[in-house]
C-alpha positions as CSV (number, residue, x, y, z in Angstrom):
1,M,-20.4,13.7,3.1
2,I,-17.7,15.5,1.2
3,P,-17.0,15.5,-2.6
4,V,-14.3,12.8,-2.4
5,S,-14.4,9.4,-4.1
6,I,-12.8,6.6,-2.1
7,V,-11.1,4.0,-4.4
8,I,-10.2,0.5,-3.0
9,I,-8.7,-2.4,-5.0
10,T,-9.5,-5.8,-3.7
11,K,-9.2,-9.5,-4.0
12,N,-10.4,-11.9,-1.3
13,E,-10.5,-9.3,1.5
14,A,-13.7,-10.4,3.2
15,D,-12.1,-10.6,6.7
16,L,-10.7,-7.0,6.5
17,I,-12.9,-4.9,4.2
18,S,-15.8,-4.3,6.5
19,R,-13.8,-2.0,8.8
20,C,-12.4,-0.2,5.8
21,V,-15.7,0.5,4.0
22,N,-17.6,1.3,7.2
23,N,-15.2,4.1,7.9
24,A,-15.1,5.1,4.3
25,K,-18.9,5.6,4.2
26,L,-18.5,8.2,7.0
27,I,-16.5,10.3,4.6
28,S,-18.1,9.9,1.2
29,D,-21.2,8.7,-0.7
30,D,-19.0,7.3,-3.4
31,V,-16.9,4.2,-2.5
32,V,-15.5,2.5,-5.5
33,I,-14.4,-1.1,-5.3
34,V,-12.2,-2.4,-8.1
35,D,-12.1,-6.2,-7.6
36,S,-10.0,-8.7,-9.4
37,G,-11.8,-12.0,-9.0
38,S,-12.6,-12.4,-5.4
39,T,-13.9,-15.9,-4.5
40,D,-14.8,-15.2,-0.9
41,H,-17.5,-12.8,0.5
42,T,-15.6,-9.6,-0.3
43,L,-18.2,-8.4,-2.8
44,D,-21.1,-9.3,-0.6
45,V,-19.7,-7.2,2.3
46,A,-18.9,-4.3,0.0
47,S,-22.4,-4.5,-1.6
48,G,-24.0,-4.4,1.8
49,Y,-22.4,-1.1,2.5
50,G,-23.6,0.4,-0.8
51,C,-20.3,0.5,-2.5
52,R,-20.0,0.7,-6.3
53,I,-18.3,-2.5,-7.4
54,F,-16.4,-3.2,-10.7
55,N,-15.0,-6.6,-11.6
56,L,-11.9,-5.8,-13.7
57,P,-8.8,-7.9,-14.7
58,W,-5.7,-7.5,-12.7
59,D,-3.0,-5.4,-14.5
60,G,-0.9,-4.3,-11.5
61,Y,-1.4,-2.1,-8.4
62,G,-1.0,1.2,-10.1
63,A,-3.0,0.3,-13.2
64,N,-6.0,-1.0,-11.2
65,K,-6.0,2.0,-8.9
66,N,-6.1,4.2,-12.0
67,K,-9.1,2.2,-13.3
68,G,-10.9,3.1,-10.1
69,I,-10.0,6.7,-10.4
70,K,-11.5,6.9,-13.9
71,L,-14.7,5.3,-12.6
72,A,-15.0,7.7,-9.6
73,K,-17.9,10.2,-9.2
74,Y,-15.7,13.0,-7.9
75,D,-12.3,14.5,-9.0
76,W,-10.9,14.3,-5.5
77,I,-9.7,10.8,-4.7
78,L,-8.9,9.1,-1.4
79,S,-7.0,5.9,-2.1
80,L,-7.3,3.1,0.4
81,D,-6.3,-0.5,0.7
82,A,-8.8,-3.0,2.1
83,D,-6.7,-3.5,5.2
84,E,-6.7,0.2,6.0
85,A,-9.2,2.4,7.9
86,P,-9.3,6.2,8.5
87,D,-9.6,7.0,12.2
88,P,-12.1,9.6,13.7
89,D,-9.4,12.4,13.8
90,L,-8.7,11.9,10.1
91,I,-12.4,11.8,9.2
92,K,-12.9,15.1,11.0
93,S,-9.9,16.6,9.2
94,L,-11.3,15.5,5.8
95,H,-14.7,17.0,6.5
96,S,-13.0,20.4,7.3
97,L,-11.2,20.6,3.9
98,K,-12.4,23.0,1.2
99,L,-10.7,21.1,-1.6
100,E,-10.4,24.1,-3.9
101,E,-6.8,23.6,-5.2
102,P,-6.3,20.7,-7.7
103,A,-2.5,21.2,-7.3
104,M,-2.7,20.3,-3.6
105,V,-2.1,16.8,-2.3
106,Y,-2.6,15.6,1.2
107,D,-0.1,13.5,3.2
108,I,-1.5,11.2,5.9
109,K,0.3,9.5,8.8
110,F,-0.2,5.7,9.3
111,H,-0.6,3.6,12.4
112,S,0.5,0.0,11.4
113,Y,-0.3,-3.2,13.2
114,F,1.5,-6.5,13.5
115,G,-1.3,-8.8,14.5
116,Q,-3.1,-6.8,17.2
117,K,-0.1,-4.8,18.2
118,L,0.4,-1.2,17.1
119,I,4.0,-0.7,15.9
120,R,5.3,2.6,17.3
121,F,8.9,2.5,16.2
122,G,11.1,1.3,13.3
123,S,10.1,2.2,9.7
124,W,6.5,1.2,10.3
125,G,6.2,3.8,13.1
126,R,7.3,6.6,10.8
127,D,5.1,5.6,7.9
128,H,3.1,8.3,6.0
129,H,1.8,8.5,2.4
130,I,0.1,10.9,0.1
131,R,-3.4,9.4,-0.3
132,L,-5.7,12.3,-1.1
133,F,-5.3,14.1,-4.5
134,N,-7.2,15.5,-7.5
135,R,-7.3,13.2,-10.5
136,K,-7.0,16.1,-12.9
137,S,-3.4,16.6,-11.7
138,V,-2.3,13.3,-10.3
139,K,-2.4,9.6,-11.2
140,W,-0.6,6.4,-10.2
141,S,2.4,5.0,-12.0
142,E,1.6,1.7,-13.6
143,T,4.5,-0.4,-12.4
144,M,3.7,-4.0,-11.2
145,V,5.0,-3.1,-7.7
146,H,5.8,-0.1,-5.6
147,E,3.5,2.2,-7.5
148,K,4.0,5.9,-7.0
149,L,1.9,9.0,-7.5
150,I,2.9,11.0,-10.6
151,M,2.5,14.7,-9.7
152,P,3.3,17.9,-11.5
153,E,6.2,20.1,-10.4
154,N,3.9,22.8,-8.9
155,T,2.3,20.3,-6.5
156,T,1.9,21.5,-2.9
157,V,1.9,18.9,-0.1
158,R,-0.2,19.5,3.0
159,K,-0.2,17.2,6.1
160,L,-3.5,16.1,7.6
161,K,-4.3,15.4,11.3
162,G,-5.4,11.9,12.1
163,H,-4.2,8.5,10.9
164,I,-5.0,5.7,8.5
165,H,-4.8,2.5,10.6
166,H,-3.1,-0.2,8.6
167,Y,-3.8,-3.8,9.7
168,S,-0.7,-5.0,7.9
169,V,-0.4,-8.7,8.8
170,K,-1.9,-11.2,11.2
171,N,1.2,-13.1,12.1
172,L,4.8,-13.9,11.1
173,A,3.8,-16.6,8.6
174,E,1.6,-14.1,6.6
175,Y,4.3,-11.5,6.8
176,N,6.9,-13.9,5.4
177,R,4.6,-14.8,2.5
178,K,4.1,-11.2,1.7
179,C,7.8,-10.5,1.9
180,N,8.5,-13.4,-0.5
181,Y,5.8,-12.2,-2.9
182,Y,7.1,-8.6,-3.0
183,A,10.7,-9.8,-3.3
184,K,9.8,-11.6,-6.6
185,L,7.8,-8.6,-7.9
186,S,10.6,-6.2,-6.9
187,A,13.3,-8.3,-8.6
188,G,11.3,-8.4,-11.8
189,Q,10.8,-4.7,-11.7
190,Y,14.5,-4.0,-11.0
191,L,15.4,-6.2,-14.0
192,R,13.1,-4.2,-16.3
193,D,14.6,-1.0,-14.9
194,G,18.1,-2.1,-15.6
195,K,19.2,-2.2,-12.0
196,K,22.1,-4.5,-10.9
197,A,22.6,-6.8,-7.9
198,G,26.1,-6.1,-6.8
199,I,27.9,-7.1,-3.6
200,I,26.7,-3.9,-1.8
201,K,23.0,-4.6,-2.7
202,L,23.3,-8.3,-1.8
203,Y,25.0,-8.0,1.5
204,I,25.4,-4.4,2.8
205,S,21.9,-3.1,2.0
206,P,20.1,-5.9,3.9
207,L,22.3,-5.3,7.0
208,F,21.9,-1.6,6.8
209,G,18.1,-2.0,6.5
210,F,18.1,-4.2,9.6
211,M,20.2,-1.7,11.6
212,K,18.1,1.2,10.5
213,N,14.8,-0.4,11.5
214,Y,16.0,-2.1,14.7
215,L,18.5,0.3,16.1
216,F,18.4,3.8,14.5
217,Y,14.6,3.9,14.3
218,L,14.3,2.2,17.7
219,G,12.5,-0.9,16.5
220,F,13.7,-2.8,19.5
221,L,11.3,-0.8,21.6
222,D,8.4,-2.7,19.9
223,G,9.7,-5.9,21.5
224,R,9.3,-9.3,19.8
225,E,7.3,-7.7,16.9
226,G,10.0,-5.1,16.3
227,W,12.6,-7.9,16.0
228,K,10.4,-9.9,13.6
229,I,9.9,-6.9,11.4
230,A,13.6,-6.0,11.3
231,K,14.7,-9.6,10.6
232,A,12.1,-10.0,7.8
233,T,13.3,-6.7,6.3
234,L,16.8,-8.1,6.2
235,K,15.7,-11.3,4.6
236,N,13.4,-9.6,2.1
237,T,16.1,-7.1,0.9
238,H,18.6,-9.9,0.4
239,R,16.0,-12.1,-1.3
240,K,15.0,-9.6,-3.9
241,Y,18.6,-8.8,-4.9
242,Q,19.4,-12.6,-4.9
243,L,16.5,-13.2,-7.3
244,L,17.7,-10.2,-9.4
245,N,21.1,-11.7,-9.6
246,Q,19.7,-15.0,-10.7
247,M,17.7,-13.3,-13.4
248,E,20.7,-11.5,-14.7
249,V,22.9,-14.6,-14.8
250,H,20.3,-17.0,-16.0
251,P,17.5,-15.2,-17.8
252,H,15.9,-18.5,-18.7
253,K,15.5,-19.3,-15.0
254,K,13.5,-16.2,-14.3
255,E,10.9,-17.0,-11.6
256,A,7.3,-16.6,-12.8
257,V,5.3,-14.5,-10.4
258,K,1.7,-15.5,-10.4
259,D,-0.6,-12.6,-11.3
260,N,-2.3,-12.2,-8.0
261,L,-3.3,-9.5,-5.6
262,A,-1.5,-9.1,-2.3
263,V,-2.4,-6.0,-0.4
264,E,0.7,-3.7,0.0
265,Y,2.1,-3.5,3.5
């Protein structure tokens, strides 16, 4: 075990969390679950693995991750979602770290799956995120969606060997539901940030996103799944700016987004 706390936010993740916490326990003796009202067997599964569980209200992705960070045993934090699992190479890399520099953060490559298929190309095939950091120097922004790590200017980024395997969606229907959910959250966040939905954002940006995913990043090599992802990206980009435009023109028609947890893809 290494002096790293693993923080996972959850709600109704019983069908996914077992793989996540099983691999997490190969890294650390402190796995922190911040749950926001699960009604399935999520907490039973987590409890069976000896995780520390906290039932806390949902205040947004970044806010709830920060809650878990505060409750962690160690200063070094590995942030995971319930549909993610570190692979053996990453676990080996983590055990080799000395973790002596609080200003150091660690960038990890992702392997993302559409159903049972590993997506090797498109934006998903290039995915990587900083997920290991010291809480004395770093925390999450507390936006409702697309939370980011807030890091000091002297932060050094180091890449780790191995991958986090991200079991993103089971099928197209689930992916479309997530896309719609995030489109609503993004539109609301853009409105609060003062962003505008002009012609370029409404029509050019979606098309460019499709071309980037499917052509420039070779998403077509992933076959049917690559097409589905690129098409959904186009629809999602247009949808969020369409919603933003509606909110700008008719503020009283602003769509209410249910305060609910959908794991980030």
